[in-house]
C-alpha positions in Angstrom: -92.5 52.1 -51.5 -93.7 52.1 -55.1 -90.5 53.8 -56.2 -88.3 51.4 -54.2 -90.0 48.3 -55.6 -90.3 49.7 -59.2 -94.1 49.5 -59.1 -96.5 51.7 -60.9 -99.3 53.4 -59.0 -102.1 51.5 -60.8 -100.6 48.3 -59.4 -101.0 49.6 -55.9 -104.6 50.8 -56.5 -105.6 47.5 -58.0 -105.0 45.7 -54.7 -101.9 43.7 -55.8 -99.9 45.1 -52.8 -100.8 44.8 -49.1 -99.1 45.9 -45.9 -99.5 43.4 -43.0 -98.6 44.1 -39.4 -98.3 41.6 -36.6 -101.4 41.1 -34.5 -104.9 42.3 -35.2 -104.2 46.0 -35.7 -102.9 47.1 -39.0 -100.7 50.1 -38.2 -99.5 50.8 -41.8 -101.0 51.2 -45.2 -100.0 52.3 -48.7 -101.3 55.5 -50.1 -102.7 54.6 -53.5 -102.2 58.1 -55.0 -98.6 58.5 -53.9 -97.2 55.0 -53.2 -96.0 56.2 -49.8 -96.1 54.1 -46.6 -98.3 55.8 -44.1 -99.6 55.1 -40.6 -103.2 53.7 -40.7 -103.7 53.7 -36.9 -102.4 55.7 -34.0 -99.2 54.1 -32.6 -99.0 54.2 -28.8 -95.5 53.2 -27.8 -96.4 52.8 -24.1 -99.2 50.4 -25.0 -97.2 48.4 -27.5 -93.8 48.1 -25.7 -94.3 49.2 -22.1 -91.0 48.5 -20.4 -88.9 47.6 -23.5 -86.3 50.2 -24.3 -86.1 49.4 -28.0 -89.5 49.3 -29.5 -89.8 47.6 -32.9 -93.0 47.3 -34.9 -92.7 45.0 -37.8 -94.7 44.8 -40.9 -94.6 42.9 -44.2 -95.3 44.1 -47.7 -97.0 41.5 -49.8 -96.9 41.9 -53.6 -99.1 39.6 -55.6 
């Protein structure tokens, strides 16, 4: 993510970038050392999508 957006790692560590998922559970986070998008919580497809064939989990990246 850092590379794609042209950000330096200190900008990520200083809290200027956040990943926000829909709902209460935040499923994704940014690794401050690498700038990679990682899973922050276990993602259970059956719990999230149940009978839906195409399961989509959206998140937003906010850069201040």
